[in-house]
N, C-alpha and C positions, 0 to 999 in steps of 0.2 A: 517091440523095438527095444534093443538093449540100451544100457546106460551110455556106452561108448557111441552108439549111433545117435542117441539123443544129443549128447555133447557135440558131436560132429555137426549135426543139424543146426543146433544153437549157434555154433561157431560160424557156419556158413551164413546164417541169418544175420549174425552180428557183423560179419565182414561186408555183407551186402548193405547193411544199414550204414556202416561207417563210410563205405565207398560212396553211397548216396549222399551222405552228409558232406564229404570232401567235394563231390561234384557240385552240390548246391553252394558251398562256400566259394568255390572257384567261379561259378556263374555269378554270384553276388559281387565278388571282387571285380570281375569283368564289367559288370553293369556299373559298379562305382567308378571304374576307370572311364567308361564311356560317358557317364554323367559329368565327371570332372572335365573331360575333354570338351563337352558341350558348354559347361559353365565357363571355362577359360576362353572358348571361342566367342561366347556372348560378351564377356568382359572386354576382350580385344575389340570386337565390333563396336561396343559402346564407346570405348576409348577413341576409336577411329572416327565415330560419328561426332563425338565431342570436338575432336580436332577439326573436322570439317565444318562444324558450326562456327568455331572460332575463326577459321579462315574465311568463311562466308561473311562473318560480321566485319572482319578486316577488309575484305574486298568491297563490301557495301560502303564502308566508311571511305575508302579510297575513291570509289565511284562518286560519292557525294562530294568529296573535296574536288574532284575533277569537274563536276557540274558547276560548283561554285566558282572555280577558277575560270571555267568557260564563260559563265555569266559576266564575271569581272572583265574578261578580255573583250567580250562582246560589247559591254557598256563602254569600255575604253575605245573600242573601235568606232562606236557611234559618236562618242565625244570627239575623237580625232577627226572623224569625217565632218562633223559639224564645224570644227575649228578650220579645217581645210576649206570648206565652203565659205566661211566668213572671211578667211584670208584671200580666197579667190575673188570674192565680191569687193574686198578692200583694195585688192590689186587692180581690179577693173576700174574702180572709182579713181584710184591714183592715176591709172593710165589716161582716163578721160580728162582729169584735171590737167595732167601734163600736156595732153593734146590741145586742150583749150588754151593753156598758157603759151604753147608753142604757136598756135594759130594767131594769137593776139600780137605776137611779136613781129 
């Protein structure tokens, strides 16, 4: 093998080696991009979950307030019902007394 042939062979080997290195660097860059896409998607999901948790807490707080309001309304209703019953009884007593008084006359 002549010196020129050896140089040509070394040149081909070096070109193959450099091309292989370029392909590997390209592959690594693509993997880095894919990893970055996954990381960004995870961050976005975590932000979304955080927002959902906050909304859930707010919804739970509102539900609790509604329950308390319902209890207050229910208690007021029962108190009002009791007062109406007492007023009804008082009205019946008044009617009886009026009837008694009108019967005496």
